[in-house]
N, C-alpha and C positions, 0 to 999 in steps of 0.2 A: 474597635479593640485587630490590633495591628499581628501579623502573622506571627513577628522576633513574640512581640510581650507572651499570647498565646508559647513558646518553643521557652522560655527560660521558666513559666511561672511553672508548667507544667511538669518539668524535671527537677526541681523545688516538692516535686505532689511526688515522687516517680521517688528520689530522694528519703523525703515526712513514710511514705506507706513504709519500704522495706525498713528503713528505721524501726517503724509500728514491728512491727514484723520479731525484732531482731533484740528488743524491749523484753514482747510477752512469749522468742526462746530464751532469755536467761534470767525467768521469772522462777522455774523450776531450780535455779543454780544460782540464782545472789538470799540479801535479805529480803523479801520482795516487800513486806511493809501490809501489805495488804490479802488475800485471799488467792488462791490455786492450786489444783487439786495434784499438782505432780510436781513433789519434792523431793526432790537426789540429798541424798546424807551426805555432798562432798558440795558440799558449799564453797563460795568464787568470794570472797570478800570483796574488790575489786568494784563486784557489781553496783553494789550498794553506792558507788559512786557512778556512774551510767547513770544508771536511775532516778535517779539526782536531777542532775545536767541532764537527761531528756523529757522529761516531769519540769523543768523551769520554762520549757521552749518550743518543745514537740509541737504539741499539740493547741496552743498559742498562734502558733505558727500558720497552722494546719487552721485553724479559727479567721484569720486574716484572711490569707487568701482564699479560702469560702466566701469569707463578707464581699474581694473586691471582685467575683464569679456573681458575687448574688447585686451586685449593687450595675455589672454588668448587665446585668439577667432583666434588672427592671427596665432600664432604658432601650431593649426590643423584644422584648414580649408587656404582652396585657396582661392584668389582674386575672385573672381565669387561668389563661397558660402558663402560666410562672407555679399556681398555685396547683390546676396537674400534676407539671412536669413535680415539683416538690410534695406533690402524696407518692408520686409514678417511682422517683425516687431515692425517697427517706420514709415514706410512711408504710405503704409496701412490705420491703425489708425486715422496717423493726418490728411492723407488727406479726410481720412469716416467719423472724426470731424467735422474738417472742414470748406467744404461743405455738410457733411447735417443736424447738428450738430448744430452747432455755426451760419452758415448761416442762413437758416429759425426761427431760432430759433429772434436772433440778429433784421433782416424783417423785421418780419411777433409784435413783441415787437415794435421797433420807429416804429410804422405806418406809411414807408417814402411809396412813390409812384414812388419814379427811379427806373434802368433799375437796376434788383437785381445782377447784374456782376458789376456793378457800383459799385458798394454799399461793397459787396461785395470789390471792389479795397480802398476801402475808408476808410472802420474797415481794412480790413490787415492794409494796412498802415499808416493813423491815427489817428488806435486805437486798435493799435494789442494784448491788455489782450483780450481783449473782440472779436476778433476772430476766434484763437487756445484756447483759455481761459487756463487750468491749463496744454491742452495740450504740451503746450511752452514748459518745458524741451524736452518732446521726440521729438522735432522739433530742438534743441541744441541739442537734443544730437545726432540726422543721423548727424549732418552738426559734431560737433568733431570726428563722429565717421570716415566718409570720409578724414580728415586732419591728421589723423593717419595711416591709410590706405595707404593715398600720406605721409608721412613719412613711414610707415612701408618698405615701397617697396625700394622709397627712397634712403632711408641708411639704405637698410635692415642693413649687417656686428652687428649696434649699434644696434637695435628693434629686433634681432632675435636674443638675449646674456643675455642667464638668466646661473646667478652663479651669490651665494649669494654674501653680501659684509657687510664693518663693518659702524652701525650706528650709527650717532656721534651727539652731542647736538645741533651742532654746524648748526645745518642740519634744524632740527627745529629752532633757531635764522629764522636761514635767513630768509625760510617761511615768518614769522609768519614778518620780517622786508618785505618780501619783496609786501603782502597781505596790510600791514597800507598801503605802498608810495603810489602804483598804484590805491589801492578804492578810497584813497584821494582828485587822482590827477585827477580821471576818476568825482569821485563825485561832482568838479568844476562847469561843465557842467551839467554833471548829475543823480540829488540826489537820492536816493534811491526812487520805488516808477514810476519814469520818465520810459518812455519804451521806445523804436523803431525799428521801424523794419531797419534789418537790413541785407537778404537776408530771416531769417525770424525774429519774435518778439523776441527780449532781452530789458529783463530789467537792465540794461547798465550798472550801479553800479554795480552790482556783477558778474559780467563776469569775471574780474582779479582772481577769488576764482572761479571760475568757470570750466574756464578753464585750470587753474591752477590746480589745483585737480585730474580734468578729462586727466588732464598726468603725475600729479605725481602720483595717483593710474594705469597708463601703465606702470611704473619703477616699483614700488615694486611689482607688478608680476619678473617682470625683475630681478630684481638683493635679491628676495626673504629675505622682508626691513618691510615686516608685523610682523615680526615672533620678529621683536625685541622694535616691541611697547612692552617694559615693562611696568608691572600693575607702579610701581611706578616715573619712568620719566611719563608718561602719569599723575598720581595725582599732583605730582607737578605743569604738564603746565596749570593742569585745576583748581586748589587752585588758581595760581597765575593769569587768568584773572576774577578768579572771587572771587577774593579783590581786582581788579581791576578797578567792577563790581559797585563793598559799597562805596570803592571811591569817584569814580563816579558821585555815589549818592548822597553825600553833598555836593562835590565841584560847589563853584560858576559855575556862566556861564561861564565871559568870559572864565575857562579856558572847561568847558565840550563844550562848539561849535566850540570849535580851532579846523579848517578842517585838522587836524590829528588825533581828537580827538575819532574818531565814529571810524572810522577804524582800529584804532592800537585796544578798546573794542570787535569788533568785529575778530579782525586772532585773538586775545588771545583767543577768547572762539570759536571758531572755531574749531584754532589745537587746544585746552586743552577739548573742547567737543569728537573732531573725536577719537583723541587719547587713551581718555577712554572709549570709548565706543570699539573702536579696541580690547584696552585689557579686559575690563571687557569678553563680548563675545566671545573674545579666549580661557580667563580662565574657565568661568562660565559657556559656552550659546555653548556646541561646541559639546557633545551627540544628536542624534537620540529623537526630541522631536512627536507627530503625529499630538498637538494640531499647530505645529512653520511650525510643514511640514502642514499640513492641508492647514493654508492658505495661505503660500508662493507658496505654488499648485498656490492657487488663482491671488495673492498678485500682477499683474500686469495685471491681470479683473479691482479691486481693487483702484487699481488704472486709472483708467481708466474711467469709471463708477461712481466710488465714488459722483462725484460735483452735478452730481445732483440729484442723492438723497441727501446728504446732504443738498438743500436748499428744496428738498419738505417738507425733514425733520420741515428747521425750516419754511416753510411756513406750517406749519399744528397746528408747537405750540407757531407761533405769538401773536396768543390770548389768550395761555391759562393764568391762572394768578402763576402763577409759577417763581419763580428762579430762573432770568437768569445764574445763578453756573449750575444747575438744570438740564434747557432746553440744556446747550452745554452738559455737560455730558449725558445725552439720547441719543441728539440728533450724537454724536461720536458715543455712543455705536451702535443699530438702527441702523445706517448709515455702519456702521462697518458690521454687522451682515447679511443685506441686499444684502448692494456687495457685496460682500463672496459666499450667494444664489444665485444670480444670475448669476455670471460666471460660478459657477458648475455648471446652468443650458442652458448657451450658450456652455457649453464647448460641451456637449454633440453630435452638431454637429462637425464636422470634419474638418472642414474646420479654423473656427475658433476655437479650439483647437490649431490649429501649431500656428496659432494667438496670444491667450494668455498663 
């Protein structure tokens, strides 16, 4: 893989990490739709649209880039080395946060007198977002990596082929159709924000998107497709997505509540925004930048620890008599700064430096 490619993909991952922090910072001030420990009395309605747009592509693009690098990793590492890396980078943080952070926090907060192991069982299987928190992504990525590894060795000839291919617009259309139909079918039974534990905690409504984009990321590495995402075609699909979103906002409920509509708009946003981000960053953010590099080096630690820092600042600002918009901006900014500094300090410990 060339350094040029790593630079812009790292920049995208930095952007997505900053967006994740902002997404969680806004949970106290907008209509979250899920579970959050801090609730500011003054809600900001526009954050609801912010959450929806973020959810349409943010974690899906994360999985896409992760799949891309998993494919690259398997081309350069043995299965043993790959598994060791996955357990070190994903398995250890997941286990630590689940058992040593979320479990005692939830147990003490609940005031429960039941056996703590039984409490772990009930939260993990019946309240999955509480059991692992934001590390659901790490848990899913670990499982997806194992699946990819199995397919890699079962279909080794196919998965080890790396060559350029001609990118066609119909591939994008096919992906949008797949995400629309599969997402709609799943959401008949499992609407957005409904979680289940299937080996690991998952929001079932988004599994088709996350799993598909993870494997498409791997295919993009194998067949050198990323370079084919031109700015013109990317912005064409982005414009279609934005136009569809605007039209949806003025349509009657009889149309907007149609079972395919939500997944269709989300699929358009996912594909259009993701392709545009890749095109823009490849074209304009493909040079070394000291600030991006500094944040990139601490990016994983920021993701792991930011949630607790965000909640601390939300709690601190709860009684402040200022606009919720200002609180949202302050919480986002200070959480990023503190999480970055905290990660840098932790990386002075050799073992943690290997994990982070």
